[in-house]
C-alpha positions in Angstrom: -112.8 59.2 -12.5 -111.8 61.7 -10.2 -108.8 61.3 -7.7 -107.2 63.6 -5.2 -103.9 62.9 -3.6 -103.1 64.6 -0.3 -99.6 64.5 0.8 -96.6 66.4 2.2 -94.4 66.5 -0.7 -91.3 68.2 0.6 -88.8 65.7 -0.9 -90.8 65.8 -4.3 -91.8 62.1 -4.8 -95.5 62.2 -4.5 -96.4 64.5 -7.5 -95.2 61.7 -9.8 -98.4 59.8 -8.8 -100.5 62.7 -9.9 -98.5 63.1 -13.2 -99.1 59.5 -14.0 -102.8 59.5 -13.2 -103.1 62.4 -15.7 -101.1 60.5 -18.3 -103.8 57.7 -18.0 -106.4 60.5 -18.6 -107.6 60.7 -14.9 -109.0 63.9 -13.6 -106.4 64.3 -10.8 -105.6 66.9 -8.2 -102.7 67.2 -5.8 -103.0 69.0 -2.4 -99.5 69.4 -1.4 -99.5 70.2 2.5 -95.9 71.1 2.3 -96.8 74.2 0.1 -99.4 75.6 2.5 -97.9 78.4 4.2 -99.1 79.7 7.6 -98.0 82.8 9.4 -99.0 83.7 12.8 -101.2 86.9 12.5 -99.3 88.3 15.5 -96.7 87.6 18.0 -99.6 87.2 20.6 -101.1 84.3 18.5 -97.9 82.5 18.5 -97.3 82.7 22.1 -101.0 81.7 22.6 -100.3 78.6 20.4 -97.2 77.6 22.5 -99.4 77.5 25.7 -102.2 75.8 23.8 -99.9 72.9 22.7 -98.6 72.3 26.4 -102.0 73.0 28.3 -104.7 71.9 26.1 -102.8 69.6 23.7 -104.1 71.6 20.6 -101.9 73.1 17.9 -103.7 76.1 16.6 -101.4 76.2 13.5 -102.1 72.5 12.7 -106.0 73.1 13.2 -105.6 76.1 10.7 -103.6 73.9 8.1 -106.2 71.1 8.4 -109.1 73.6 7.6 -107.2 74.8 4.7 -107.2 71.2 3.4 -110.8 70.9 4.0 -111.4 74.0 2.0 -109.2 72.9 -0.9 -111.1 69.7 -1.2 -114.3 71.5 -1.0 -113.2 73.6 -4.1 -112.3 70.7 -6.4 -115.5 68.8 -5.4 -116.5 65.3 -4.5 -114.0 62.6 -5.6 -114.2 59.0 -6.5 -110.9 58.3 -4.5 -108.8 60.3 -2.2 -105.5 59.1 -1.2 -103.5 60.6 1.7 -99.7 60.0 2.4 -98.5 60.4 6.0 -101.9 60.1 7.5 -100.2 60.3 11.0 -99.8 64.1 10.4 -103.5 64.7 10.3 -106.0 64.5 13.1 -108.6 61.6 13.2 -111.3 64.2 13.2 -110.1 65.8 10.0 -109.7 62.4 8.4 -113.3 61.6 8.8 -114.2 65.1 7.4 -112.1 64.2 4.2 -113.7 60.9 4.0 -117.1 62.4 3.4 -115.7 63.9 0.4 -115.1 60.6 -1.6 -116.5 57.2 -2.5 -113.3 55.7 -1.2 -110.5 57.0 1.2 -107.2 55.3 1.1 -103.8 55.8 2.2 -100.3 54.7 1.3 -97.5 54.3 3.9 -93.9 54.4 2.8 -92.5 54.3 6.3 -92.5 51.9 9.0 -95.4 52.1 11.8 -92.8 51.9 14.3 -91.4 55.2 13.3 -94.8 56.9 12.4 -97.5 55.1 14.4 -101.2 55.1 12.9 -102.6 52.7 15.5 -105.3 55.4 16.1 -106.4 55.4 12.5 -107.0 51.7 12.0 -110.6 51.5 13.0 -113.1 52.8 10.4 -111.0 55.7 9.0 -109.6 54.2 5.4 -111.2 51.8 3.0 -108.0 50.4 2.2 -104.4 50.9 3.6 -101.4 50.2 1.4 -98.0 49.7 2.9 -94.4 49.4 1.5 -93.5 47.4 4.6 -94.1 43.7 4.4 -94.0 43.2 8.3 -96.6 46.0 8.9 -98.7 44.6 6.0 -98.7 41.2 7.6 -99.3 42.5 11.3 -102.0 45.0 10.5 -103.7 43.3 7.5 -102.6 46.2 5.0 -102.3 45.7 1.3 -98.7 45.3 0.5 -97.2 47.2 -2.5 -93.6 48.4 -3.0 -92.6 51.9 -3.9 -92.2 52.5 -7.6 -89.9 53.5 -10.5 -90.9 57.2 -11.4 -88.8 57.9 -14.5 -88.0 56.1 -17.7 -85.4 53.4 -18.0 -81.8 54.7 -18.8 -79.4 52.9 -21.1 -76.6 50.9 -19.2 -73.6 53.2 -18.8 -70.0 51.8 -19.3 -68.1 51.6 -16.0 -65.3 53.6 -17.5 -67.5 56.6 -18.0 -68.3 56.9 -14.6 -66.8 59.4 -12.0 -67.5 57.2 -8.9 -67.5 53.6 -8.0 -70.3 54.2 -5.4 -72.6 57.1 -4.4 -75.1 57.8 -1.4 -76.7 60.8 0.0 -78.6 60.4 3.3 -79.5 62.1 6.6 -77.5 62.0 9.7 -79.1 59.4 11.7 -78.5 56.0 13.4 -76.9 54.8 10.2 -73.8 56.8 10.3 -71.8 54.0 11.9 -72.3 51.9 8.9 -71.6 54.7 6.4 -68.3 55.3 8.1 -67.4 51.7 7.9 -68.2 51.7 4.3 -66.2 54.8 3.5 -63.3 53.2 5.3 -63.5 50.1 3.0 -63.6 52.2 -0.1 -60.8 54.4 1.1 -58.5 51.4 1.9 -59.1 49.8 -1.4 -58.4 53.2 -3.2 -62.0 53.2 -4.8 -63.4 56.6 -5.8 -66.8 57.3 -4.1 -69.0 60.1 -3.2 -70.8 59.8 0.1 -72.9 62.9 1.3 -74.2 63.3 4.8 -76.9 65.8 5.5 -77.7 67.2 9.0 -77.3 70.2 11.3 -73.8 69.6 12.4 -70.9 67.4 11.1 -70.6 64.5 13.6 -67.3 63.8 15.3 -65.2 60.9 13.9 -66.8 61.3 10.6 -64.7 59.8 7.8 -63.0 62.7 6.3 -63.8 61.6 2.8 -67.6 61.9 3.4 -69.0 65.2 2.5 -71.3 66.9 4.9 -74.1 69.5 4.3 -76.3 71.3 6.5 -78.7 72.2 3.7 -81.8 70.4 2.7 -81.9 69.0 -0.8 -83.8 67.4 -3.5 -82.7 64.3 -5.4 -82.4 66.4 -8.4 -79.5 68.4 -6.8 -77.6 65.2 -6.9 -78.8 63.7 -10.1 -75.5 64.0 -12.0 -73.5 62.3 -9.4 -76.1 59.5 -9.2 -75.9 58.9 -13.0 -72.2 59.2 -12.9 -71.6 56.3 -10.4 -71.4 52.5 -11.0 -73.1 51.6 -7.8 -75.9 53.2 -5.8 -75.9 52.5 -1.9 -78.9 52.1 0.1 -78.6 51.9 4.1 -82.0 51.0 5.5 -83.3 52.8 8.4 -83.8 50.7 11.8 -87.3 49.1 11.9 -87.8 49.5 8.2 -88.6 46.2 5.9 -89.7 48.0 2.7 -87.6 49.0 -0.3 -86.6 52.7 -0.4 -86.9 54.7 -3.7 -83.0 54.3 -4.0 -83.6 50.7 -5.0 -86.2 51.6 -7.8 -83.9 54.6 -9.0 -81.2 52.0 -9.4 -83.3 49.7 -11.5 -84.4 52.6 -13.8 -80.7 53.7 -14.0 -79.5 50.2 -14.4 -77.0 50.4 -11.7 -75.7 48.0 -9.3 -76.9 48.2 -5.6 -75.2 47.8 -2.3 -77.8 47.6 0.4 -78.2 46.8 3.9 -81.8 45.6 3.4 -82.0 42.0 3.9 -85.5 41.7 2.7 -84.4 42.6 -1.0 -83.6 38.8 -1.3 -87.2 38.2 -1.4 -88.0 40.1 -4.6 -88.1 38.8 -8.1 -85.5 41.2 -9.4 -82.7 40.3 -6.9 -79.7 38.6 -8.4 -76.2 38.5 -6.8 -74.4 39.9 -9.8 -76.0 43.3 -9.4 -77.1 43.5 -5.8 -74.8 42.9 -2.8 -76.5 42.7 0.6 -74.2 44.2 3.3 -73.5 42.3 6.6 -73.5 45.4 8.9 -71.4 43.3 11.5 -68.6 42.8 8.9 -68.6 45.8 6.3 -66.8 44.6 3.2 -67.7 44.1 -0.3 -66.0 41.7 -2.7 -64.0 43.7 -5.3 -65.1 41.4 -8.1 -68.7 42.6 -7.4 -67.6 46.2 -7.4 -65.7 45.7 -10.8 -68.1 43.5 -12.5 -70.6 44.9 -15.2 -74.5 45.5 -14.4 -76.8 42.5 -15.3 -80.1 44.0 -16.6 -83.2 42.3 -15.3 -86.0 40.8 -17.4 -88.3 43.6 -19.0 -91.6 41.8 -17.6 -90.2 41.9 -14.1 -89.1 45.5 -14.5 -92.4 46.7 -15.7 -94.2 45.4 -12.5 -92.3 48.1 -10.5 -93.0 51.0 -12.9 -95.3 53.9 -11.6 -97.7 53.3 -14.5 -98.4 49.8 -12.9 -98.3 51.1 -9.5 -101.1 53.4 -10.2 -103.2 50.9 -12.2 -102.9 48.5 -9.1 -103.8 51.0 -6.2 -106.4 52.9 -7.9 -107.9 49.8 -9.8 -107.9 51.5 -13.1 
């Protein structure tokens, strides 16, 4: 079986899918569009593209990148399955060209359609659309599947060996107010925490104990902080109804979770001893939850959310 993944893997998650396919003896390739570099051949071309986008609604740079994608598919040959992640970033015309190069053309969406609409791609483009968002799945008839655990389960770490009670790293967006209140709560209760906000400029009135960075990062940059924290915090973006990778990282690390995602209560691994759901109108966490030990989940349930099972389910291996 030959499978190709096309994605924009700037945050370095999607390559895990390809690695798992290879572990299962699948002939797998990855076209990582984030690694395709395009340089304008001249300043004149850059100016021409500027006016092309405004007047003709055509992005010459995007057209060239899509040409490169098609060329790379041509080089690896006809595929049994091609999957694309973030289909909204590719033109419908190019989608149909990609579809010609595979027996089945599918997509996986791990963001809300309200943030990245794909309404224009719902008619005849894909053989199957997978989504992590339960509401989008019901609304559009997508096949629902969660994100996945992408590394081996770690041993439970004693709370006394952790540097922090809680950890989160997130982008500067509409969730800042909740993060601020949560930092206030941990500060008042003299609980050691590490919150990192990433953006262009430090917001005014940000809690002084929240670290700020204007540099892009990979999860690996904060791996030690994650492993040395008792609780991982997950603040859901507005209009999201799916579980972020933070949840699955916490499951693999066997860490407790504080989340603002109400939908987590509908999953079979949910238990109140290890997962606390925030009331965003009243940011407080019971101290007994913070101090209590992690309660492991049943192994059969855990295995359902591993990338091994995810790959077998999506690609019907």
